[in-house]
N, C-alpha and C positions, 0 to 999 in steps of 0.2 A: 456631523450628525449622520450624514448618509453613509459614511464609511463604517461607523459604529453599527448601524443597522445591517449593513452588508456582512460584516464579520460575525455579528451576533446571530443573524439568520443562518449563515453558512455553518457556524458551530452548532447551533441548536438543531437544525435539520439533520446535520451529519450525525450528531449524537443520538438523535431519535432513531434514524435508520439503522445504525450499527448496533444500538442496544436492542432493537427489535430482533435482529438476526441472532445475536448472542443468546437472548432469552429463548427464542424459538428453538435453536439447536440444543440448548441445555435441557429444556423441558422434553423434547423429543428423545434425547438420550436417556434421561431419567425414567421416562415412561416406557422404554423398551422398544421404541420404533427403530426400524432398520435405516441407518443413514448410509449415504454414499461415502466412499473413501476420501473424496475431496471435501466433504462437509467440515471435518475438523480444521482443515486449512482455512476455509471460509470463516469459521468461528474465530480463529486466531487472528486472521486479517482484520476482522471487525473489531476485535479487542485492541489491536495495535492502532487502528484508526481512531478509536475513542481516546487513547492516550495522546495521540498526535493533536487531536482537536482540543483537548483540555489544556495541553501544555503550550499550545501556540495560539489557538483561537481566543481563549478567555483573556490572556494578557494583552493581546493586540486589540481586543474590543475595549478594554479599559484604557488603553493608550488613546484610542480615537475619541473616547469620552472626555479626554483632558487629564486623566490620571497618569502622570508620567514618572518614570524612575522610582517606582514604588518597591522594587526588589533590590536588596543588597547583593553583594557579590555571591553569598551562599545561595540565596534564592535564584539568582541568575544562573549559577552553575547547575542547580537541580533542574530548573525549567528547561534549559537548553540541552542538558543531558537526556532528559526524558523524551524531548522532541526528537533528538537525533537517534535514540534507540528505536522509537516508534517509526520514524522515517526509514531506518535501515530494515526493520522488520517488514514493513509494507513492501519494500523493494525485494527482499529475499523471499518472502512468502508468495508474492506475485510471480517471481521467477520459478519458485517451486511448483506453483500451479501449472505454469506453462510446460515445464518439463514432465510433470506427472501426466498431464493430458496428452502430450505428444507420445508418451510411452503407451498410454491407454488405447489410442486410436491407431497405433502402428499395426501393420499387417501381421497376422498370426503366423508364427513359425516356431520351431523348437526353441530357439533362443529368446524370442520376444515374449512367449508365453511365460517362461521362467522369470524373465525380467519384470513382467507385469505383476506376478505373484509377489516377488521380492519388494517391488515398489510399494504395494499396498501394506506390507508388513512393516516397512521402515518409515511410514508417514509420521507417526507420533515421535519416534526417536529423533528423526531429522528435524522435526519442528522444534523440539526441545533444544536441539543443538543450535538452531537458528537463534533462539532466545538467548541462550548462554553466550553465543558468539558476539552478539551485538551489545549485551550487557557489559561484557569485559572489553570489547574493542573500543567502545565509546567512552571509556574511562579517561581517554586522552582529552576529551572535551573539558571537564572540570580541572584536570591537572594543568592544562595549557592556558587557563584563564587567569588573569592577574587583575587585582583590584586597582583601578586608576588612582584611588586615594592614597595607595601605599607605594607609589612609584613617582619619583621626581623626574625621571627621564622623559623626554619628549618622544612619545611613541604614538603610532596611529591607534585611535580608539574606535572600537566597533560599537555603534549605537543601535539598540533594538527598540528604543522608546520606553520600554518598561525596565530596562537595565542596560548597562554598558560594561565593557571590559577591554583591557589592552590586548592587542593582537601580538602574538609572538613574531619574531623577525628572524631573518637569516636561515641557517641550516635547520633550526628547530621548527620554523614555520613550514619549510619544505618537507620535512620528515612527517609532521602531523598531516599535512595535506595529502601526501602519498599514502600513508597508512589508512586514512579515512576514505579516500576516494578510490583506491584500488579495488576493494570488494564491490563497490557500486558499479565500477566499470565492467567487472567480470559478470555480475548479475545482469546488467543491461545487455551485454553481448550474448549471454546464454538465452535470455528471453527472446532476442531477435532471431537467434538460430532456431529455437524451439517453435516460435510462431511461423517462421518461414517454412519449417518442415511441415507444420500442421496445414498451412495454406496449400502446400504442394499436395499433401494427402487428400485434402478436400477437393482440390481441383481434379486430381486423378480419379477420385470416386465419382465426381460429377460427370466426367467423361464416360466412365464405365456405365453409369446409369443411363446416359443418353444413348449409348450403343445398344443396350438391351431394352430400350423403350419403356423404362419404368417411370411412372408419373412422379413429378417433383413433389407431390404431397407426402409420399412415403419417405422421400429423402429428407425433407424438412422435419418430419416427425421423428427421426432417429434421435434417441437420447444422447448418444455420443456426439452427433453433429451439433445438437443444441448446446451441449456443455462446452464443446470446442469453440463455438461462436461466442458464447458468454465470456469465456476466458480470454479469447482474442480481443473482445471489446474492452475488457478490464485492462489488459496489458497495453492496448493502444492508448487508452485514456491516461494510464499511469506514465508511460514513456513520454508522451507529448508534454504533459504538464511538468514532469520531472526534468526533462531536457531544457525547457524554456526557463524554469526556475534556477537550474544550475548556471545557465548563462548569466542571468541577472545577479545571482549571488557572487559569481566570479568578478563581474564588472564592479559591484559594490565593494568587494574586498580589495581590488587593486586600483580602481579608478576613483569613483565618487559615489557616496551613499546618499542619494537624494530621497526625500520623503515619499514621493510617488513611486519610486523604485522599491522601497521597503514595503509599501502597502501592496504593490503588485506581486512582489515575491511572496508575501504572506498569503495573499489570495490563492496563488498557484500552489503553495505548499499545503493548503487546506482543501484544494479542489478535489483531489482524488479521495482523501478520507471521507469527504462529505458526500460525494456522488456515487462512490462504488457500491454501497448497499442497495441503492435504487437501481443501478445498472443490473445488479444481480437479481433483484426482485422482479424487474420488468422483463428480463430476458431468460431467466431460468425457470422452466415450467415446474421444477420440483418444489420450489418455495411455496406456490399456492397449494400443492398437494400436501406439503407438510402442515400448512395452516388448517386445511380441512381435516387432516388426520388428528391434529391436536384438539380440534373442536369435536371430534367424533362423528364427522359427516363425510359423505362420499364426495369426491371432487366433481365439479361440473364438467361437462364435455369440453368446454373451452379451456379448462385448466389442465387437461390431459396431454 
């Protein structure tokens, strides 16, 4: 009962926060308000988070309520496919945010200015490319799943509580694992590089501010600095929960799939989709401004 409340609360709170961001950005766009270049990425990230919460949180909540194995192999394929696509989108879009912000705060020179202009123009095409890439890449998920009822061979079965399937073996399993994990490893590496670069730039800027004796208030009030810190916080949250979850998933796939490990892995897989909208709302000063703009009011001094 406690686990069902945890997963239900995590799913409900996450859907509420992500839906709020999606509706906010859509209404602002339709009403003609000027949005930042990174706001479409935030909107798509919130949409991917909703898909992840629906495809993982709801089935797991039903399992903890005692309703088990209620999906057949087709439902199992669809559910796991949607979750894998949403998970990949969260990873890629978070990486995209890091790279774009690193370009945005880079020192201005002839080459970086041109790069910043091109980066803003290619946000939507690259975002659509991310969606297409994960939709087609993860087609290996349903193709590699086999119904345990239609196989007489003794093969390891992967249990999720709400469904189960046979795990591929041998070269086929290694090929699937490489194809699905290689893009994740590349994105994580790029995120770490981009965030390391942003930390270096912020540290360098802080040193310059100290040398010319400018108060820290103006530094903290810089929109670029605030956006960078917001994205850095999002990335740190994602990488930490993603890394621990990957270790648990690998252990369950090759060693033993204990119930508490399954529940812990599920909690970690839902942690970032559930908490990321609240990280954004609490740390990004533009969100309160958007709310005031949508209501036709001027923002309070604390929201500026």
